[in-house]
N, C-alpha and C positions, 0 to 999 in steps of 0.2 A: 779930311779924313772924319773930322767932328761929324760931318754932314751925313756922311755914310754910317756912322755910329747912332744917328739918330734915327736915321730909314729903319736899321737892323730893330731898334727899340721899338719904334712904331709897329713894325710888321711883329714882334712879339705881344705886344700889347692888342693888336688885333686879334690875336688867337684866343687870349684870355676875357677880352670885352665879348667875344662871340662865341664863348665857350659851347652853348648849346648847340650852336651849327657846327663848330668846329668837332665835338663829338660824335655829332650825326656823321660827317665827313670822315672821322677818324674810323669809325666803325665800317662804315660802307668801303672804304679802303683797304680795311685789315681784311675784310672779307672776301675782296676780291683777290688780293695778295696771296691769300692761304690757299684758293682755290688754283691760281695761277701757280704756286709753289707746289702743290699737290700734282698739277698736272705734268711740271718738270721732273718731279721725282719720279712719277708713276713712268715717264718717257725713261729716264736714265735708268730704271730697275728693269723696264722691258730692252732697253738695249744691253743691259749687262747680260740677262737671261739669254737673248738672242746670240750675243758674242759667246758665252758660255757654251750654249748648244753647239755652236758652230765650231768651237776649238774641238768640242768632243765627237763631232761629225767627221771621222774619217773616211777618206776615199780609199778604195783598194786599186794598185795599180797592177794590173796582171801584165807579166811580162813574156816574152816569145820563148816558145818551148825549148830552143836550144840555147838559152842564156843560162851558163853556170851560175853556180852561186858565187863564185869569185869575182865574177863580170859584174853579177848584181850589186855586189858591195862596194866593189874598187871603182867601178866605172858610171853606173847607170845611175845608182842612189847619189852620189856627189853631183851629178849633174840637175837631177832632181831638187835637191836641196839648194841650188844656186838661183832656182825661179824666184822671183820677189815675193810673191804669195803664199809662197811654202814655209811653213813655219816649223814642221815637223816632218822627217822622212824615215821611218824604221823598216828596214829587210824582214819579211817574213818567208821562211823556207817552204816549199814544199811540203817537207818532211813535218813542219809544224803545223800545215793545215790539214795534211793525212791524220795527225795526232788528234786535231781538234774534232773532225769528221767522225773518227772512231768513238769518241768521247760521246758525240751528240748521238750519235748510230746505234751503240751499244751490241748487242747481239747481232743485230742486223748487218753490222757493219762486215763481219765474218764472212757473211754468205755472200757479199756483194766484193769482198776485197779479191782483186787479181795479183799477178806477180808484179806489175810494172805500177809506178805511181805517177797517174796521168795528170796531175795536177801541176799548175806552173808556180814557178818564185812570183813573188809579189812584193809590193812595196805598201805599206801604210803611210799615206800622205794626210796630213793635216793643213788647213790653209787659214790664213789670217783673216781673211774677207770673204765671206762666201757670195756677197754680189759681185765678184769678179770671178765666179766658178767657170764659165765659159770660156773665158780668155784663160785662165790657169790651165783648164783641162786640154786646152788645144796646144799650149806650151810644152803640157807634160807629154802627150802624144807624139809630139814631134822628137822627142829624145830617143836615139837609137835604141833598140832592144825593147821598148815598150809597146806590148800589144794592145791593149785598151784599158779602159778605167770604169769602176762600178757606177752607174749614174745616179749622181746624187742632185742633179738639176733640180728636181721637183721641190727637194727640201730646200735647197738655197734659194730658190726663187720664192718660197712661200715666206722664210725666213726675213729674206729680205723687204718683202711686200710688208710684212708684220712690222718691221723696223721702221719702215716709211711713213707706215699709217698713224702710228703712235707720235712720230714727229711731227707730222702735219696736222694732227689734232690737237698737239700741245702748242702749236704755234697759233692755230686759230683761236683757242681758247684764251692764250696769252691777249693775242691781238683784241678779240670782243671785249674781255674784263677790261684793259687798258682802256679802250673807248667809253665804258661804262663809269670806269673811276673817275676819267677827264671830265664826263658830263656832271658826274655828281659834285666834283669838285669845284666846278665852274659854278654851278647854281649855287654851291654854300658860298663862295667868295662874291656873287653878284649880291646876295644878300645884305652880305657885310659893307659893299660899296655902296647900296642902296639907302642902309642906315647912315652912312657919312657923305651923301652927295651934296650935303651944304658944305661941308668942309672940303670936298674936290673940287666944288664950284669955286669956292674965295680960293684955293691955291691956283687955280686955273686962272681967276682974273688979276691974281696980283703978279703974274708971269713964271708960273711954277712949271718947269720943263716937264713933260711927259714922262721921262725918266725918272726925275724926283716922285711924281706921283704913282708910278708903277711899282717902283720897289718894294714899298712895305706891304703890298698885296702879294706880291711875287714872294717875300721871304715868309708871308704867313701862309702860302700854299706849300712853301717848301719844309716849314716846320711841320705842318700837318702831315706830310709826305716821310719825314723823318721819324715821326713819334709813330705813323702808322708800319713803317718798316721795321722798326724794332719790335714792336708789339706781335706783328707776323711771324717773324724770326723765333721769338719766344714760344708763340702757340704752336708752331710747327714741329719745332724740337720736342715739344712736350707730347704731341699728339701721333709724332712719326712711329715711334715704338709700338704703340700700341694697335695702329693701322696695319702694321707690317705684320703684326704676330696674328691679327685676325686674317688678315687676307693669307697667312702661310697654313693657316688652320684648313682653308679651303682649298689653295693650290700650294705645296711646297715649294719654295723656290729661295736660293742664295741671294739676300737682300744687299742693297749698298748701305754702309754704314754711316750714318747720319753725321757724325763726326768728320766724315772724308769730305763732305761738302758744304759742312756747316758754316765755314767763313765766307764762302761764296754766294750760298744763299742769303746770308745775312748782309752782307754789301750787296748784292742785287736787289734785294726788297728795299732797302734804303736809298739805294741810287735809283731805282724805280719809283720810289714813292715820292723821293725829291722832283723827280722830272715830271711826273703827273701832276704833282701839286703846282709847279712853276708853270705848266703850261695851262693847266685850268686857271689860274690866275691871270695869266697874259691874254687869255682868250676874254674872259668877263671884264677885264679893266678896259680893253679896247675900244669898246663902244663910247665909253665916256672918254677917251682920249680924242676922238673926233671930234667932240663938242667944245663949246666955249662958256664958261660964265653961266649966265642964265641958262643956257640950251640945257645944261645937266639937268637943271631943276624943273624943265618942261616949260620955262617963262617964254 
């Protein structure tokens, strides 16, 4: 236990002893985490907008001409509500449709109106997931008494494609910035190891295990990652509101409150920073662990 405490102390000492390189690493990692966080928040907001549009994008289900109002309410509507992807199903009578048509056409309606109401009863259906539009539409049309649906497949496909595009771009941004951060941290810690190569050489010569040599540098990388994660979360919390207001000035939309995701973002930043820091250190030290004594110094 005392030995492990010594290794932690050495790792913390490394951060301070090489503070200029540590600050440079923290700066780069904070920048990468901020861009990553911005990509994640953008993806979450776009997904929220897509889901919101999807919920408001009602599909009109037209019923057969011979379906009565009672049949529509008591038999057909309950069957449609049972479908897994249907979140809402509201009855819309042909009298309501006729009244809406009258309101829209005004005086012209009086000239066109006949004795009979030719419009069918209908249902206004809202789907949970527009990406399942085709499957849900097939299930709805299979219900007895349903004539056809208003075609929203184009809107559904566009919203689904936009959602997938933003998600994929966000994932690639996270991956690329993770690699860049890993490279920077590795080089930063490699400089630390180079300045301590004599110490590492002596440790290896007297029989220190690879684990004993490796741990202080891994801890150094993790400390850099934790500090970077905390600073990133503070920065993005401060910047998020202003960025959202600026974007809403151009494109009005209902944003996700940062307080709803603050804890997850902070923990994710810290965890990601620790992983990148630890991996960077492990990669950097590996070349020295393959050598013995004077080999480390190039003798």
